[in-house]
C-alpha positions in Angstrom: 0.0 0.0 0.0 1.4 3.4 -1.0 2.2 5.8 1.9 2.1 9.5 2.2 5.0 11.5 3.6 4.1 13.8 6.4 5.5 17.3 5.5 6.0 18.0 9.3 7.8 14.7 10.6 8.7 12.9 7.3 6.9 9.6 8.6 5.2 7.5 6.2 1.4 7.5 6.7 -0.8 4.7 5.2 -4.0 6.2 3.6 -6.2 4.5 6.1 -4.3 6.1 9.0 -4.6 9.7 7.7 -7.3 11.7 9.5 -9.4 14.2 7.4 -11.6 17.0 8.5 -14.0 18.7 6.1 -15.5 22.1 7.1 -18.0 24.5 5.4 -16.3 27.8 4.1 -17.9 30.8 2.4 -16.6 29.5 -0.9 -17.7 26.0 -0.5 -16.0 23.1 1.6 -12.4 22.8 2.8 -10.7 19.7 3.8 -7.6 19.4 5.9 -5.6 16.4 6.9 -3.8 15.4 10.2 -0.8 13.2 10.6 -1.6 10.6 13.4 2.0 10.7 14.6 2.9 14.4 15.0 -0.7 15.7 14.7 0.6 18.2 12.0 -2.0 19.6 9.7 -1.7 19.9 5.9 -4.2 20.6 2.9 -2.9 19.0 -0.2 -2.5 15.2 -0.1 -1.6 15.0 -3.8 1.7 16.7 -3.3 2.8 14.1 -0.7 2.4 11.2 -3.0 
């Protein structure tokens, strides 16, 4: 299974370990993701592949 590299701690995160949060915004919806290890937040998962 491919892993994502966390931009904060550089650990490999499996896709099923990734935490996602979607919130309403004035321009639509915004989703951010959280590393389960360092709890760092990031927005674009595609850049981490």
